[in-house]
C-alpha positions in Angstrom: 107.3 120.7 70.4 110.6 121.9 70.3 110.0 124.2 73.2 109.2 121.0 75.3 112.1 118.9 74.1 114.7 120.1 76.5 112.6 119.9 79.6 111.4 116.4 78.5 115.0 115.2 77.9 116.0 116.4 81.2 112.9 114.8 83.0 113.8 111.3 81.0 117.4 111.6 82.3 116.2 112.2 85.8 113.8 109.3 85.8 116.5 106.8 84.2 118.8 107.7 87.0 116.2 107.0 89.7 114.8 103.9 88.3 117.4 102.2 86.5 119.4 100.8 89.5 116.0 99.4 90.7 115.9 97.3 87.6 119.5 96.2 87.5 120.6 95.7 91.2 117.5 96.0 93.1 117.0 92.4 94.2 120.6 91.7 95.0 121.2 94.9 96.8 118.1 94.3 99.0 119.5 91.0 99.9 122.9 92.4 100.8 121.2 95.4 102.8 119.3 92.6 104.8 122.6 91.0 105.5 124.3 94.1 106.4 121.6 94.8 109.0 121.7 91.3 110.5 125.4 91.7 110.9 125.4 95.0 112.7 126.1 94.7 116.3 126.1 97.6 119.0 124.1 100.7 118.8 126.7 102.8 117.2 127.2 100.4 114.3 123.5 100.0 113.8 122.8 103.7 113.7 125.8 104.1 111.2 124.7 101.5 109.1 121.2 102.8 109.0 122.6 106.4 108.2 125.0 105.2 105.4 122.4 103.0 103.7 119.8 105.9 103.6 122.3 108.4 102.5 122.9 106.4 99.6 119.2 105.7 98.8 119.0 108.7 96.4 121.3 106.9 93.8 120.9 103.2 95.0 117.7 101.0 95.2 118.0 100.8 99.1 114.9 99.4 100.5 114.3 102.6 102.8 111.2 101.4 104.5 112.8 98.6 105.8 115.8 100.4 107.0 113.7 102.9 108.6 111.9 100.2 110.5 114.9 98.4 111.6 116.1 101.7 113.1 113.1 101.8 115.2 113.4 98.3 116.3 117.3 98.2 116.9 117.8 101.6 118.4 114.4 102.6 120.0 111.9 105.0 118.6 113.6 108.3 119.0 117.0 107.4 118.4 116.0 105.2 115.4 113.9 108.2 114.0 116.8 110.4 114.5 119.3 108.0 112.4 116.7 107.6 109.9 115.9 111.2 109.5 119.7 112.0 109.3 120.3 109.4 106.6 117.4 110.4 104.5 118.1 114.1 104.7 121.6 113.5 104.0 120.9 111.3 100.9 118.4 114.2 99.6 121.2 116.6 100.0 123.6 114.6 98.3 121.2 114.1 95.2 120.3 117.7 95.0 123.9 118.8 95.2 124.9 116.4 92.3 121.9 117.4 90.3 123.0 121.1 91.1 126.7 120.4 90.1 126.2 118.1 87.2 122.3 118.5 86.0 122.1 122.3 86.0 124.8 122.6 83.5 123.2 120.1 81.2 119.8 122.0 81.6 121.6 125.3 80.4 123.3 123.5 77.4 120.1 121.6 76.3 117.7 124.3 76.9 116.8 127.8 75.3 116.9 130.6 77.6 113.2 130.8 77.6 112.8 127.2 78.4 114.8 127.4 81.3 113.0 130.2 82.7 109.9 128.2 82.5 111.5 125.2 84.4 112.9 127.4 86.8 109.4 129.1 87.5 108.1 125.6 87.8 110.7 125.0 90.5 110.0 128.2 92.3 105.9 127.8 92.3 105.8 124.2 92.7 109.2 122.8 94.0 108.6 122.9 97.7 105.2 121.5 97.6 106.0 118.5 95.2 109.0 117.9 97.3 107.0 117.5 100.3 104.4 115.3 98.7 106.9 113.1 96.8 109.0 112.2 99.8 107.1 108.9 101.0 106.5 107.6 97.4 109.4 105.5 95.9 111.2 106.6 92.9 109.5 110.0 92.9 111.1 110.9 96.1 114.4 110.5 94.3 113.4 111.9 90.9 111.9 115.0 92.5 115.1 115.7 94.4 117.1 115.2 91.2 114.7 117.3 88.8 114.6 120.1 90.9 118.4 120.1 91.6 118.5 121.1 87.8 116.4 124.1 88.4 117.5 127.3 90.4 115.3 126.3 93.6 117.2 127.7 96.4 118.8 125.5 99.1 116.4 126.8 101.7 113.4 126.2 99.8 114.6 122.7 99.1 115.7 121.8 102.6 112.6 123.1 104.7 110.2 120.8 103.1 112.5 117.8 102.6 113.6 118.1 106.1 110.0 118.0 107.7 108.8 115.3 105.3 111.8 113.1 106.2 110.7 113.8 110.0 107.2 112.7 109.6 108.6 109.5 107.6 111.2 108.6 110.1 109.0 109.0 112.9 106.4 106.8 111.5 108.5 103.9 110.5 110.4 104.1 113.8 107.3 103.7 115.8 106.3 100.9 113.5 109.7 99.3 114.1 109.5 100.0 118.0 106.0 98.9 118.9 104.9 96.3 116.3 106.6 92.9 116.2 109.3 92.6 113.3 107.7 90.0 111.4 104.7 92.2 111.1 106.2 95.4 110.9 108.5 94.6 107.7 105.8 93.5 105.5 103.9 96.6 106.5 106.9 98.7 105.9 107.2 97.3 102.3 103.4 97.5 101.7 102.9 101.1 102.5 105.4 102.6 100.0 104.2 100.2 97.3 100.7 101.5 97.9 101.8 104.9 97.8 103.5 104.5 94.5 100.5 102.8 93.0 98.2 105.7 94.3 100.9 108.2 92.9 100.8 106.5 89.5 97.2 106.5 89.3 97.0 110.3 90.1 99.6 111.2 87.6 97.6 109.1 84.9 94.3 110.8 85.8 96.0 114.4 85.3 97.9 113.6 82.5 
């Protein structure tokens, strides 16, 4: 049990960082995000709001699916997808860098050398694949970025799967916002990540 204590503590800290903001300020922030999106005028301003909101999503409970859908509606399919991709990728980079800067020293301090090697081996073997799969799932997307930032996973092996997954997500939501009426698109944009979260939770329980 002692061998698992350090990884469990690190994973618990990562999950708290990813979930506590949703519990504390999720509702008010979502309403504020809606107000910012409604107030944005001009394509440049709208694009900047989209990129800025999504870049902060790794540490704040931003409704990214709604923002991505808005990007497709307000900016057009390809420009909206580009803004969404840039914002999501910037947010992931910020989260990974912060975890590398602060989380890695914490992992080194809490973990025995053998435990740290195991965690690093986990990141090397499964990190890119898990990052790819988790990008579309709320909470898990942010938690995976922060967790693997505490390992020695290289920037290249982090960026490639995250950038590819973000591109697919950005194109999908931008298409939804561009070609589907917004009163229909927004509920769909909220339902999709909720469904993915439920499916992901069931999968974790089955394998646990």
